[in-house]
N, C-alpha and C positions, 0 to 999 in steps of 0.2 A: 044351194048351198045344205050341206048335210044337217040333220037334225043333232041338238046338243044331245051329250051321255054323260053320266057319270057313272063308273063303276069301280070297284075295288077288290083287290087281291091281298091275300095276306103269305108272306114267306116265313115260316117257321123253321128256327135253327135245328138243324138235324133231320130234317125231311126234305125230300126232292119234291121240286114242283112247287106250284101255289094250288090256294085256294079261294074261291072266289068267295066274298064278303057281301052281304047285303049291307047297303049303304045306311039302313035304318038298325042296324047291330053293328057299327062301324065302332062305338066305344067299346064294345066286349073285345074286338078284334084287335085292339092296340094292347101291346105288351112290349115295351122297348126293351126289357131285357131278353126275350126270346122270339121275337116276331119283327119283321118289316111290315108295314101298310103301305101299298100303293094304290093311290088314286087317280084314275083317270078321269078327268073333266073336260070335256070339250063345249065350248059356248052354249050352253043351255039356253032353250028357247024360254022356258020356265025358269024363272030364277029363284022360287021358292025352296026347291030341294038342295041348291047349292048353300041358299042362308041357313036352312036348317043343318046341314053340314057342318057350316063354317061353326054355329052356335054348338053344337055336340061335342067339335073336336078343339074349339077355341080358336079357331083360324085369325089371321089377322084379315083386316079391310083389303092389304094389298095384295094378298091371295088372291080373294074374289075376285079383285078388280083385273088382275092378271089373267083368271080364266075367262071373264068376260071379253077380255079383248084379245082376239086371236092374234093380234102381232106381239104378243108378249112371250117370253122365251120360258122354257119349262122350268119349273121351281121345284127344289127339294128341300124340306124342313125336317127337323130333329125334333 
């Protein structure tokens, strides 16, 4: 089984491509009027970073459960 991964990218209006975002600085990357932040999380072995991300962004428990359960479908949140 592959090791768990948490990565994030930001797509900014008016700019080509994407920029990688350190998950420790994710709150600063979020700008609903000018950018979209994509978080790629794959069944992390260590759940602490995932729960830290949940607290930082105010994600619901169902989002965390979906990441930890590999049979869940991809989610999109606004």
